[in-house]
N, C-alpha and C positions, 0 to 999 in steps of 0.2 A: 161710818163708824164715829162713835161719839169719844171725845178726847176730856177725859176728864183731870182737873185740879185737885190735889188731897192735900190738904193740910193737919198738922197735930198739934195738940195742946202741950206735948210731952216737951222736955229742953231739946231746943236745936242741936242737930248732930250734924254732921258733915264728912265727907271722904278727906282727910288729913293727909294721907300719904300712901304707896303704892309698894310694897316690896316683895320683889321676885326670891324665891329661894331657889337656889342652883348648884349643884355638885360642886363645881369647877369656878371658884368666884374671880380668879383670877381670869381666864379665860371669859367668863361672863360679863368684864368689865371691859375688855378689848372689844368684844364683840359691839356692845351696844353705843361706846365711842364711836366706832366706824361707823353705825349703822346710823347714828345722830339722835338717839332719842334719851341720852344717860343723862339729860336732865328731868326725865318725867318719871323717874322710880330709882327706888333705893335697892340695892342686893346684899343679901344675904346667905353664908352658905348652911347646905342642908343637903343629907343623905336620907331622907323619906322617902318612903316608898311609895310611886306611883305609875297606874299603869294606864295606856289608852289616851282618852280627851280627859283634859283635866277640867274642864267647863267652863271656861272660859276666853276672852280673847282681849289684845290692847288693839286698839282701831286708829288709825292716823287718819283725820283728814285733812287734804291738800287742795290747793288751787288748781292745778290740772295735770293732765294724762303726764306729759312730759315729769311732773314732778314726782308722780306714782311711779314710774319708770324707775328714776334716779334714787328713789328710796330701795325700791325691792332691789335693784343692781348693787347697792352698796350691802345691801343684807345679805344677797348671795356673794357676793366677793368676798364678805367677812365671815363666811360658814353656813350660811342659812339653806335650808331648803324651801324649795317654793312647793308648793300646794295648789294653788290654783294660780297659772299665769295671770298676768294682768291683761283685762280684755274690755271690749265694752259693753253695755248691759244696759238693760231699760231703764235705771234709774243713773248711770254714768259710765264711771270706769274704772275697774280696781284691779287686786292681787292680791295674794294670801300667800306667808311664808311662815317658816316654823324655824324657831333660833336654835341655837345647837342646844341650850338649855331642857329645848323643850316646848316655851311659850310660843304661842301662834299669835301673829301680829296681820292684821289687815289692813291695808294702804288704797283709800280710794277717796274718788274726788265726785261730784257731782255734774260737773262739767264734762262735756265732750270732747271740746276741743280748747285748746291752749289759749288761754287768756294773755299769755307773754312766754317769755321765755321760762326754763326750768330754774327751779328756785329750792332753797333748803330750808322752807319756811313750813312749818306745820301750824295749821290755821285750831285744829282742835283734836284733842288725845280723850278718846271713851274706854272706860272699861267695862267690858259686858257681860256680866256675869247671866252665865245660864242655868236657867232656874227647869225647876218641875211644875210649880206653879206660881206663873208670874201674880196673880192677884195675893195670893196668899203670903208671899214673899214680899208685896210689896206693903201691906198691911203691917207683916213683921217689922218693916224698915220706920215707917209711919209711926209704930210705937215706938219705936227707938228714936224719934228726935227728927229724921231725915225728912225734907222737906220733896214733894213730887214736881218737878215742871212740866213732864209731858207723860202722859198716860192713854196707850190703845189698848181697851179692854184687859183682856189677857195676853195680850202677845207682846205688848213691850211698854217697859217703864222707862224715863230719865228722871233724875233727882237733880235736885238745884244743887250746881256747885258752892263750895265754900270757898273762903278768900285765899286758903293755905295750901289747895291741891292744884296742879294745873291740869289735872285730869277728872273728867266727869265720870260719873257711875249710873250705868244703867243695866236693868233688866231684860232677857231674851229667853224666850223656850229654850230649853238645853238640845233637845232633837233639831230645832228651826236654826239653832246656833251652829250646830257641830254641819249639818248639811251645807248652810252657805259657808262655813269656810273648807268643806271637802274633805270632813274627817268623819268617821264612825261616832257613834255618841257614848259609848260605852266605855268607861273609865273608873278605877277604883284609884282608893288609896290617897295621896297627898293631892290636895290643889295646887300646891307649891307657890301658892302667893296669900298673902298677909295684906292685910287693909287696915289703915293707919285711922283711928276713931278721934273726936274730940269730945268724946264721952264716955270712955270708960270701954272696957273688955266684952267680947261677948260672940257668941256664932251663931250664924242665921242658918234656916231651916234646911240649907243644899250642904252646911259643912262649912261654911267659908269663915274664916277667923279674922277678927278684927281685935286688935289691941291699943291702948292707949298710945295717942302719939307722942312722942317724945318733946 
C-alpha cells in the first residue's frame, strides 16, 4: 500500500482544540478529571439530540498493558461502561470504554509486554473521525489548509499536529471504526463534538462542526 503525503496552497489550518458537548457538565468534569484526560479537551453543556454511534472516538496511546489497564480501571470506577475489555491483539494491547456522556474512548499500546511499571502518562491522543469517504474528506480538509502527515489510500489519514492542541486529528472509515470499537455504525443527530479551528468556522462532509478557536 502506498503512503501519500499531500500539501495544500491554502492558508495553513490546524486543530486547535476539542470540545465535547455533554448533558451534565459537572458530572462530565468529575468523570474526565478522575479518568485523567481533562487536559486534552474542553466541555460545554448541550441537550442536542443524538442516537447510536456519534461517529468518532478519542484514542489514547500509552506505554504498556499495565498502563492501559490502569486507565480502563479508572474510567470504569468513575462511571464508564466497558465496550471491549482490554486484551492482546495482533497489533498490541487495548480496550474500549464509553464515558457516561456517551463519548467512546480507546486506550491502547503497541507493546505486548510492559516496559516498566504502570504510569499515568499518555504518549498520544488522537481524535478519529469516522467518515463515509476518506479520500473525499481528506481532500476537503486539504482544501481548508490542513496538512496530511500520513495517508493510506481510502482507509486512513492523519493530519499534521498544530502547536496549539495536544490532540492529533485522523480520518477512518466510519463502519471500520465502529467495528473496531465494538458498536453498530448507525447513528443520527448531533456528534456532540466541536473542533476548534485556527482558520474560521465550517462543517465537513460528514457533519463535524469546526468553530474559530478562541
